TORKOL-4160 file (C-alpha; in steps of 0.2 Angstrom, whole numbers, padded with zeros to 4 digits, m for minus):
368
<pt num="1" X="0145" Y="m0020" Z="m0068"/>
<pt num="2" X="0136" Y="m0002" Z="m0070"/>
<pt num="3" X="0123" Y="0005" Z="m0058"/>
<pt num="4" X="0105" Y="0005" Z="m0069"/>
<pt num="5" X="0094" Y="0006" Z="m0054"/>
<pt num="6" X="0087" Y="0010" Z="m0040"/>
<pt num="7" X="0073" Y="0004" Z="m0025"/>
<pt num="8" X="0069" Y="0003" Z="m0007"/>
<pt num="9" X="0065" Y="m0013" Z="0005"/>
<pt num="10" X="0058" Y="m0015" Z="0022"/>
<pt num="11" X="0075" Y="m0022" Z="0033"/>
<pt num="12" X="0063" Y="m0032" Z="0044"/>
<pt num="13" X="0079" Y="m0034" Z="0058"/>
<pt num="14" X="0085" Y="m0018" Z="0058"/>
<pt num="15" X="0069" Y="m0012" Z="0057"/>
<pt num="16" X="0073" Y="0002" Z="0042"/>
<pt num="17" X="0071" Y="0008" Z="0024"/>
<pt num="18" X="0084" Y="0003" Z="0017"/>
<pt num="19" X="0092" Y="0010" Z="m0001"/>
<pt num="20" X="0093" Y="m0005" Z="m0013"/>
<pt num="21" X="0103" Y="m0004" Z="m0030"/>
<pt num="22" X="0101" Y="m0016" Z="m0048"/>
<pt num="23" X="0114" Y="m0017" Z="m0062"/>
<pt num="24" X="0114" Y="m0034" Z="m0075"/>
<pt num="25" X="0098" Y="m0042" Z="m0066"/>
<pt num="26" X="0111" Y="m0042" Z="m0048"/>
<pt num="27" X="0100" Y="m0034" Z="m0033"/>
<pt num="28" X="0112" Y="m0028" Z="m0018"/>
<pt num="29" X="0107" Y="m0017" Z="m0003"/>
<pt num="30" X="0118" Y="m0001" Z="m0004"/>
<pt num="31" X="0116" Y="0009" Z="0014"/>
<pt num="32" X="0132" Y="0002" Z="0022"/>
<pt num="33" X="0142" Y="0008" Z="0009"/>
<pt num="34" X="0133" Y="0026" Z="0007"/>
<pt num="35" X="0149" Y="0043" Z="0009"/>
<pt num="36" X="0132" Y="0051" Z="0017"/>
<pt num="37" X="0125" Y="0048" Z="0035"/>
<pt num="38" X="0105" Y="0044" Z="0038"/>
<pt num="39" X="0095" Y="0059" Z="0040"/>
<pt num="40" X="0080" Y="0049" Z="0046"/>
<pt num="41" X="0091" Y="0038" Z="0054"/>
<pt num="42" X="0098" Y="0056" Z="0064"/>
<pt num="43" X="0081" Y="0059" Z="0065"/>
<pt num="44" X="0074" Y="0042" Z="0076"/>
<pt num="45" X="0092" Y="0044" Z="0086"/>
<pt num="46" X="0085" Y="0062" Z="0091"/>
<pt num="47" X="0068" Y="0062" Z="0091"/>
<pt num="48" X="0067" Y="0047" Z="0099"/>
<pt num="49" X="0053" Y="0044" Z="0113"/>
<pt num="50" X="0047" Y="0063" Z="0107"/>
<pt num="51" X="0033" Y="0072" Z="0106"/>
<pt num="52" X="0031" Y="0076" Z="0089"/>
<pt num="53" X="0041" Y="0062" Z="0082"/>
<pt num="54" X="0030" Y="0059" Z="0067"/>
<pt num="55" X="0027" Y="0076" Z="0059"/>
<pt num="56" X="0047" Y="0077" Z="0057"/>
<pt num="57" X="0048" Y="0059" Z="0051"/>
<pt num="58" X="0035" Y="0067" Z="0036"/>
<pt num="59" X="0048" Y="0080" Z="0032"/>
<pt num="60" X="0061" Y="0067" Z="0035"/>
<pt num="61" X="0068" Y="0059" Z="0016"/>
<pt num="62" X="0065" Y="0042" Z="0014"/>
<pt num="63" X="0084" Y="0034" Z="0004"/>
<pt num="64" X="0080" Y="0038" Z="m0014"/>
<pt num="65" X="0074" Y="0054" Z="m0010"/>
<pt num="66" X="0090" Y="0058" Z="0000"/>
<pt num="67" X="0102" Y="0052" Z="m0013"/>
<pt num="68" X="0093" Y="0066" Z="m0025"/>
<pt num="69" X="0095" Y="0081" Z="m0011"/>
<pt num="70" X="0115" Y="0072" Z="m0010"/>
<pt num="71" X="0118" Y="0075" Z="m0026"/>
<pt num="72" X="0111" Y="0090" Z="m0030"/>
<pt num="73" X="0121" Y="0095" Z="m0012"/>
<pt num="74" X="0137" Y="0090" Z="m0019"/>
<pt num="75" X="0132" Y="0095" Z="m0037"/>
<pt num="76" X="0132" Y="0081" Z="m0047"/>
<pt num="77" X="0119" Y="0066" Z="m0051"/>
<pt num="78" X="0111" Y="0051" Z="m0041"/>
<pt num="79" X="0120" Y="0038" Z="m0053"/>
<pt num="80" X="0140" Y="0048" Z="m0051"/>
<pt num="81" X="0136" Y="0049" Z="m0033"/>
<pt num="82" X="0132" Y="0030" Z="m0029"/>
<pt num="83" X="0144" Y="0026" Z="m0042"/>
<pt num="84" X="0158" Y="0021" Z="m0029"/>
<pt num="85" X="0145" Y="0014" Z="m0016"/>
<pt num="86" X="0139" Y="0002" Z="m0028"/>
<pt num="87" X="0155" Y="m0004" Z="m0032"/>
<pt num="88" X="0154" Y="m0006" Z="m0016"/>
<pt num="89" X="0141" Y="m0015" Z="m0013"/>
<pt num="90" X="0147" Y="m0029" Z="m0026"/>
<pt num="91" X="0164" Y="m0032" Z="m0019"/>
<pt num="92" X="0161" Y="m0035" Z="0001"/>
<pt num="93" X="0142" Y="m0035" Z="0004"/>
<pt num="94" X="0129" Y="m0050" Z="m0001"/>
<pt num="95" X="0118" Y="m0050" Z="m0016"/>
<pt num="96" X="0101" Y="m0052" Z="m0011"/>
<pt num="97" X="0087" Y="m0063" Z="m0020"/>
<pt num="98" X="0074" Y="m0050" Z="m0029"/>
<pt num="99" X="0060" Y="m0063" Z="m0028"/>
<pt num="100" X="0062" Y="m0067" Z="m0010"/>
<pt num="101" X="0060" Y="m0050" Z="m0010"/>
<pt num="102" X="0043" Y="m0050" Z="m0018"/>
<pt num="103" X="0032" Y="m0052" Z="m0009"/>
<pt num="104" X="0018" Y="m0045" Z="0002"/>
<pt num="105" X="0021" Y="m0033" Z="0014"/>
<pt num="106" X="0022" Y="m0036" Z="0031"/>
<pt num="107" X="0033" Y="m0030" Z="0047"/>
<pt num="108" X="0042" Y="m0046" Z="0050"/>
<pt num="109" X="0049" Y="m0048" Z="0032"/>
<pt num="110" X="0059" Y="m0041" Z="0022"/>
<pt num="111" X="0051" Y="m0033" Z="0006"/>
<pt num="112" X="0052" Y="m0021" Z="m0010"/>
<pt num="113" X="0047" Y="m0005" Z="m0007"/>
<pt num="114" X="0038" Y="0006" Z="m0020"/>
<pt num="115" X="0056" Y="0014" Z="m0027"/>
<pt num="116" X="0053" Y="0033" Z="m0021"/>
<pt num="117" X="0042" Y="0039" Z="m0005"/>
<pt num="118" X="0040" Y="0056" Z="m0014"/>
<pt num="119" X="0040" Y="0073" Z="m0002"/>
<pt num="120" X="0028" Y="0077" Z="m0016"/>
<pt num="121" X="0020" Y="0067" Z="m0030"/>
<pt num="122" X="0011" Y="0077" Z="m0048"/>
<pt num="123" X="0001" Y="0069" Z="m0058"/>
<pt num="124" X="m0001" Y="0076" Z="m0079"/>
<pt num="125" X="m0018" Y="0071" Z="m0087"/>
<pt num="126" X="m0024" Y="0070" Z="m0104"/>
<pt num="127" X="m0006" Y="0067" Z="m0114"/>
<pt num="128" X="m0013" Y="0055" Z="m0125"/>
<pt num="129" X="m0028" Y="0058" Z="m0137"/>
<pt num="130" X="m0036" Y="0044" Z="m0131"/>
<pt num="131" X="m0040" Y="0049" Z="m0116"/>
<pt num="132" X="m0048" Y="0062" Z="m0121"/>
<pt num="133" X="m0059" Y="0050" Z="m0132"/>
<pt num="134" X="m0061" Y="0044" Z="m0117"/>
<pt num="135" X="m0069" Y="0055" Z="m0107"/>
<pt num="136" X="m0077" Y="0062" Z="m0118"/>
<pt num="137" X="m0089" Y="0044" Z="m0120"/>
<pt num="138" X="m0090" Y="0046" Z="m0102"/>
<pt num="139" X="m0099" Y="0064" Z="m0104"/>
<pt num="140" X="m0086" Y="0074" Z="m0099"/>
<pt num="141" X="m0091" Y="0085" Z="m0115"/>
<pt num="142" X="m0077" Y="0096" Z="m0124"/>
<pt num="143" X="m0066" Y="0100" Z="m0108"/>
<pt num="144" X="m0052" Y="0086" Z="m0111"/>
<pt num="145" X="m0053" Y="0086" Z="m0128"/>
<pt num="146" X="m0049" Y="0105" Z="m0125"/>
<pt num="147" X="m0035" Y="0102" Z="m0114"/>
<pt num="148" X="m0028" Y="0089" Z="m0127"/>
<pt num="149" X="m0028" Y="0100" Z="m0142"/>
<pt num="150" X="m0018" Y="0116" Z="m0133"/>
<pt num="151" X="m0007" Y="0104" Z="m0128"/>
<pt num="152" X="m0005" Y="0095" Z="m0144"/>
<pt num="153" X="m0006" Y="0107" Z="m0157"/>
<pt num="154" X="0000" Y="0122" Z="m0148"/>
<pt num="155" X="0012" Y="0116" Z="m0134"/>
<pt num="156" X="0002" Y="0125" Z="m0121"/>
<pt num="157" X="m0005" Y="0122" Z="m0102"/>
<pt num="158" X="m0008" Y="0103" Z="m0096"/>
<pt num="159" X="m0019" Y="0097" Z="m0084"/>
<pt num="160" X="m0008" Y="0092" Z="m0067"/>
<pt num="161" X="m0014" Y="0088" Z="m0051"/>
<pt num="162" X="m0009" Y="0084" Z="m0035"/>
<pt num="163" X="m0006" Y="0067" Z="m0030"/>
<pt num="164" X="0002" Y="0065" Z="m0014"/>
<pt num="165" X="0010" Y="0076" Z="m0001"/>
<pt num="166" X="0012" Y="0061" Z="0011"/>
<pt num="167" X="0017" Y="0044" Z="0015"/>
<pt num="168" X="m0001" Y="0037" Z="0016"/>
<pt num="169" X="m0004" Y="0043" Z="m0004"/>
<pt num="170" X="0009" Y="0031" Z="m0008"/>
<pt num="171" X="0007" Y="0009" Z="m0010"/>
<pt num="172" X="0022" Y="0001" Z="m0019"/>
<pt num="173" X="0022" Y="m0019" Z="m0025"/>
<pt num="174" X="0012" Y="m0032" Z="m0017"/>
<pt num="175" X="0001" Y="m0017" Z="m0008"/>
<pt num="176" X="m0015" Y="m0012" Z="m0011"/>
<pt num="177" X="m0021" Y="0003" Z="m0019"/>
<pt num="178" X="m0036" Y="0014" Z="m0013"/>
<pt num="179" X="m0054" Y="0013" Z="m0014"/>
<pt num="180" X="m0064" Y="0025" Z="m0008"/>
<pt num="181" X="m0080" Y="0019" Z="0000"/>
<pt num="182" X="m0094" Y="0035" Z="m0001"/>
<pt num="183" X="m0107" Y="0037" Z="m0012"/>
<pt num="184" X="m0109" Y="0046" Z="m0029"/>
<pt num="185" X="m0123" Y="0058" Z="m0028"/>
<pt num="186" X="m0141" Y="0053" Z="m0028"/>
<pt num="187" X="m0147" Y="0067" Z="m0044"/>
<pt num="188" X="m0140" Y="0070" Z="m0060"/>
<pt num="189" X="m0136" Y="0089" Z="m0064"/>
<pt num="190" X="m0157" Y="0091" Z="m0070"/>
<pt num="191" X="m0159" Y="0087" Z="m0050"/>
<pt num="192" X="m0170" Y="0069" Z="m0058"/>
<pt num="193" X="m0165" Y="0056" Z="m0045"/>
<pt num="194" X="m0156" Y="0042" Z="m0049"/>
<pt num="195" X="m0146" Y="0026" Z="m0040"/>
<pt num="196" X="m0132" Y="0030" Z="m0028"/>
<pt num="197" X="m0116" Y="0020" Z="m0033"/>
<pt num="198" X="m0102" Y="0017" Z="m0022"/>
<pt num="199" X="m0087" Y="0026" Z="m0029"/>
<pt num="200" X="m0069" Y="0013" Z="m0025"/>
<pt num="201" X="m0056" Y="0017" Z="m0037"/>
<pt num="202" X="m0051" Y="0014" Z="m0057"/>
<pt num="203" X="m0035" Y="0012" Z="m0063"/>
<pt num="204" X="m0024" Y="0022" Z="m0074"/>
<pt num="205" X="m0007" Y="0012" Z="m0076"/>
<pt num="206" X="0007" Y="0027" Z="m0083"/>
<pt num="207" X="0025" Y="0028" Z="m0084"/>
<pt num="208" X="0030" Y="0037" Z="m0067"/>
<pt num="209" X="0046" Y="0053" Z="m0069"/>
<pt num="210" X="0058" Y="0057" Z="m0057"/>
<pt num="211" X="0067" Y="0072" Z="m0058"/>
<pt num="212" X="0079" Y="0084" Z="m0049"/>
<pt num="213" X="0072" Y="0101" Z="m0042"/>
<pt num="214" X="0079" Y="0110" Z="m0057"/>
<pt num="215" X="0067" Y="0099" Z="m0067"/>
<pt num="216" X="0078" Y="0088" Z="m0074"/>
<pt num="217" X="0070" Y="0070" Z="m0075"/>
<pt num="218" X="0081" Y="0055" Z="m0067"/>
<pt num="219" X="0074" Y="0040" Z="m0072"/>
<pt num="220" X="0058" Y="0035" Z="m0073"/>
<pt num="221" X="0046" Y="0019" Z="m0068"/>
<pt num="222" X="0029" Y="0014" Z="m0065"/>
<pt num="223" X="0013" Y="0020" Z="m0059"/>
<pt num="224" X="m0005" Y="0019" Z="m0055"/>
<pt num="225" X="m0014" Y="0035" Z="m0053"/>
<pt num="226" X="m0030" Y="0028" Z="m0045"/>
<pt num="227" X="m0044" Y="0039" Z="m0048"/>
<pt num="228" X="m0064" Y="0039" Z="m0041"/>
<pt num="229" X="m0066" Y="0045" Z="m0059"/>
<pt num="230" X="m0086" Y="0041" Z="m0053"/>
<pt num="231" X="m0088" Y="0055" Z="m0045"/>
<pt num="232" X="m0075" Y="0063" Z="m0060"/>
<pt num="233" X="m0087" Y="0060" Z="m0073"/>
<pt num="234" X="m0104" Y="0068" Z="m0058"/>
<pt num="235" X="m0092" Y="0084" Z="m0060"/>
<pt num="236" X="m0075" Y="0091" Z="m0065"/>
<pt num="237" X="m0076" Y="0102" Z="m0048"/>
<pt num="238" X="m0075" Y="0085" Z="m0038"/>
<pt num="239" X="m0056" Y="0082" Z="m0046"/>
<pt num="240" X="m0048" Y="0084" Z="m0032"/>
<pt num="241" X="m0056" Y="0071" Z="m0021"/>
<pt num="242" X="m0057" Y="0059" Z="m0035"/>
<pt num="243" X="m0036" Y="0061" Z="m0035"/>
<pt num="244" X="m0030" Y="0065" Z="m0019"/>
<pt num="245" X="m0035" Y="0050" Z="m0005"/>
<pt num="246" X="m0025" Y="0038" Z="0007"/>
<pt num="247" X="m0018" Y="0024" Z="m0007"/>
<pt num="248" X="m0022" Y="0033" Z="m0021"/>
<pt num="249" X="m0005" Y="0035" Z="m0033"/>
<pt num="250" X="0003" Y="0014" Z="m0031"/>
<pt num="251" X="0023" Y="0016" Z="m0037"/>
<pt num="252" X="0035" Y="0000" Z="m0045"/>
<pt num="253" X="0047" Y="m0005" Z="m0039"/>
<pt num="254" X="0062" Y="m0001" Z="m0050"/>
<pt num="255" X="0069" Y="0017" Z="m0055"/>
<pt num="256" X="0078" Y="0014" Z="m0071"/>
<pt num="257" X="0092" Y="0030" Z="m0066"/>
<pt num="258" X="0090" Y="0036" Z="m0088"/>
<pt num="259" X="0094" Y="0053" Z="m0092"/>
<pt num="260" X="0083" Y="0053" Z="m0105"/>
<pt num="261" X="0070" Y="0069" Z="m0108"/>
<pt num="262" X="0060" Y="0068" Z="m0120"/>
<pt num="263" X="0053" Y="0049" Z="m0122"/>
<pt num="264" X="0057" Y="0034" Z="m0117"/>
<pt num="265" X="0049" Y="0026" Z="m0129"/>
<pt num="266" X="0043" Y="0010" Z="m0117"/>
<pt num="267" X="0029" Y="0001" Z="m0121"/>
<pt num="268" X="0017" Y="m0004" Z="m0107"/>
<pt num="269" X="0005" Y="m0022" Z="m0102"/>
<pt num="270" X="m0008" Y="m0020" Z="m0090"/>
<pt num="271" X="m0019" Y="m0036" Z="m0082"/>
<pt num="272" X="m0031" Y="m0036" Z="m0072"/>
<pt num="273" X="m0039" Y="m0053" Z="m0062"/>
<pt num="274" X="m0055" Y="m0050" Z="m0052"/>
<pt num="275" X="m0056" Y="m0059" Z="m0034"/>
<pt num="276" X="m0057" Y="m0076" Z="m0040"/>
<pt num="277" X="m0045" Y="m0071" Z="m0054"/>
<pt num="278" X="m0051" Y="m0072" Z="m0070"/>
<pt num="279" X="m0044" Y="m0059" Z="m0079"/>
<pt num="280" X="m0059" Y="m0045" Z="m0082"/>
<pt num="281" X="m0047" Y="m0031" Z="m0093"/>
<pt num="282" X="m0030" Y="m0032" Z="m0102"/>
<pt num="283" X="m0023" Y="m0018" Z="m0114"/>
<pt num="284" X="m0004" Y="m0012" Z="m0120"/>
<pt num="285" X="m0001" Y="0006" Z="m0121"/>
<pt num="286" X="0018" Y="0015" Z="m0129"/>
<pt num="287" X="0024" Y="0030" Z="m0118"/>
<pt num="288" X="0029" Y="0039" Z="m0136"/>
<pt num="289" X="0010" Y="0043" Z="m0140"/>
<pt num="290" X="0010" Y="0056" Z="m0128"/>
<pt num="291" X="0008" Y="0073" Z="m0133"/>
<pt num="292" X="0021" Y="0084" Z="m0128"/>
<pt num="293" X="0038" Y="0079" Z="m0124"/>
<pt num="294" X="0041" Y="0075" Z="m0106"/>
<pt num="295" X="0055" Y="0088" Z="m0101"/>
<pt num="296" X="0041" Y="0103" Z="m0107"/>
<pt num="297" X="0026" Y="0092" Z="m0097"/>
<pt num="298" X="0039" Y="0094" Z="m0081"/>
<pt num="299" X="0044" Y="0113" Z="m0084"/>
<pt num="300" X="0026" Y="0119" Z="m0086"/>
<pt num="301" X="0021" Y="0109" Z="m0071"/>
<pt num="302" X="0037" Y="0118" Z="m0062"/>
<pt num="303" X="0032" Y="0138" Z="m0070"/>
<pt num="304" X="0024" Y="0142" Z="m0053"/>
<pt num="305" X="0027" Y="0130" Z="m0041"/>
<pt num="306" X="0048" Y="0124" Z="m0036"/>
<pt num="307" X="0049" Y="0107" Z="m0038"/>
<pt num="308" X="0058" Y="0095" Z="m0023"/>
<pt num="309" X="0072" Y="0086" Z="m0024"/>
<pt num="310" X="0066" Y="0069" Z="m0030"/>
<pt num="311" X="0049" Y="0076" Z="m0036"/>
<pt num="312" X="0037" Y="0061" Z="m0042"/>
<pt num="313" X="0024" Y="0065" Z="m0060"/>
<pt num="314" X="0014" Y="0051" Z="m0066"/>
<pt num="315" X="0014" Y="0056" Z="m0084"/>
<pt num="316" X="m0003" Y="0049" Z="m0089"/>
<pt num="317" X="m0011" Y="0037" Z="m0096"/>
<pt num="318" X="m0018" Y="0027" Z="m0115"/>
<pt num="319" X="m0025" Y="0013" Z="m0104"/>
<pt num="320" X="m0045" Y="0019" Z="m0098"/>
<pt num="321" X="m0055" Y="0002" Z="m0093"/>
<pt num="322" X="m0070" Y="0001" Z="m0096"/>
<pt num="323" X="m0086" Y="m0011" Z="m0093"/>
<pt num="324" X="m0084" Y="m0022" Z="m0079"/>
<pt num="325" X="m0067" Y="m0018" Z="m0076"/>
<pt num="326" X="m0070" Y="0001" Z="m0073"/>
<pt num="327" X="m0073" Y="0001" Z="m0056"/>
<pt num="328" X="m0059" Y="m0012" Z="m0044"/>
<pt num="329" X="m0067" Y="m0022" Z="m0032"/>
<pt num="330" X="m0058" Y="m0026" Z="m0015"/>
<pt num="331" X="m0046" Y="m0042" Z="m0016"/>
<pt num="332" X="m0045" Y="m0037" Z="m0037"/>
<pt num="333" X="m0026" Y="m0037" Z="m0044"/>
<pt num="334" X="m0018" Y="m0026" Z="m0056"/>
<pt num="335" X="m0001" Y="m0030" Z="m0066"/>
<pt num="336" X="0008" Y="m0020" Z="m0075"/>
<pt num="337" X="0025" Y="m0026" Z="m0086"/>
<pt num="338" X="0037" Y="m0018" Z="m0097"/>
<pt num="339" X="0055" Y="m0024" Z="m0101"/>
<pt num="340" X="0065" Y="m0009" Z="m0096"/>
<pt num="341" X="0055" Y="m0008" Z="m0080"/>
<pt num="342" X="0049" Y="m0024" Z="m0073"/>
<pt num="343" X="0036" Y="m0029" Z="m0066"/>
<pt num="344" X="0025" Y="m0021" Z="m0052"/>
<pt num="345" X="0010" Y="m0029" Z="m0046"/>
<pt num="346" X="m0004" Y="m0024" Z="m0031"/>
<pt num="347" X="m0021" Y="m0026" Z="m0024"/>
<pt num="348" X="m0037" Y="m0017" Z="m0019"/>
<pt num="349" X="m0044" Y="m0011" Z="m0002"/>
<pt num="350" X="m0056" Y="m0001" Z="0004"/>
<pt num="351" X="m0048" Y="0011" Z="0011"/>
<pt num="352" X="m0051" Y="0030" Z="0022"/>
<pt num="353" X="m0041" Y="0044" Z="0032"/>
<pt num="354" X="m0040" Y="0035" Z="0046"/>
<pt num="355" X="m0037" Y="0015" Z="0043"/>
<pt num="356" X="m0022" Y="0010" Z="0029"/>
<pt num="357" X="m0021" Y="m0007" Z="0022"/>
<pt num="358" X="m0001" Y="m0004" Z="0015"/>
<pt num="359" X="0013" Y="m0003" Z="0033"/>
<pt num="360" X="0015" Y="0014" Z="0036"/>
<pt num="361" X="0035" Y="0014" Z="0036"/>
<pt num="362" X="0034" Y="0029" Z="0051"/>
<pt num="363" X="0027" Y="0019" Z="0065"/>
<pt num="364" X="0037" Y="0005" Z="0059"/>
<pt num="365" X="0053" Y="0014" Z="0060"/>
<pt num="366" X="0050" Y="0019" Z="0079"/>
<pt num="367" X="0046" Y="0006" Z="0085"/>
<pt num="368" X="0029" Y="0004" Z="0080"/>
């Protein structure tokens, strides 16, 4: 049985984030069998009860990222690095039940987390023609069509933007995407009064990919590039605020270890239900419609910014909900499904810069 997937989970007994492996549906904790010490564990031991510990932990990689760091240091790949640990876990470890871990995240019980908590996450935009058409219909004139045509026809500059650099920007299975509580402007582009709306956020179900610092793709997962599109539609200058905020990127439970560099050719289905459980939206996407090979997109992103080990990229969406589902509201639920990547379900909750609706694993590991 070979190692097919990596994930992370919160071990409530040990009060640590630990590395999971999965093959043929069987799940094992790899942490006791890893051939290297935990960098986060070392940071916690050295800085216990000292000022500045939180800042130090921000730079200490969580288990999946550390596996990439160690593989690069040894000049190997993540699957090869972890092969012996995976075999040892099968021989000497006890298989875990995935269903038992697929529960809402709470400090007092074990639960699946995002398969990777990257040091940095970026996102590509307008990689599907449908995205350009939908954004044009929302009033963005020719901005998005221009970008898509440049990418698709000439292999030229893509749209790429920052999605996350801190733990607070990410959430995982059964967590909550962030909903902004601020309001749109009170005037239109001509200065005429208009009704204000709460920004909240909309979903952008996407394929996510993880890379080595060289830019080579090592695996794929499901993700949600949550977007405050009501303010993005007001002005392209608001893109940063629309894309980069607390819990603005959801990452699925399993990283499929794949050496596919062009496109994994996967279908992704999404369903949105309101707080009463009524379905308000359902759709499917096919990653084969992405306008450029994924390695070419990553190459553009890396052309003037060095990548981190375990850099995360959201690859664009072909699903743009409208009408009632254009923005989510507190208590709504999203479920993404892919035959290869599994299921990623999450909720939605209002957030601000000081109040998280998802666990702070830095604080939990520090004993808070």
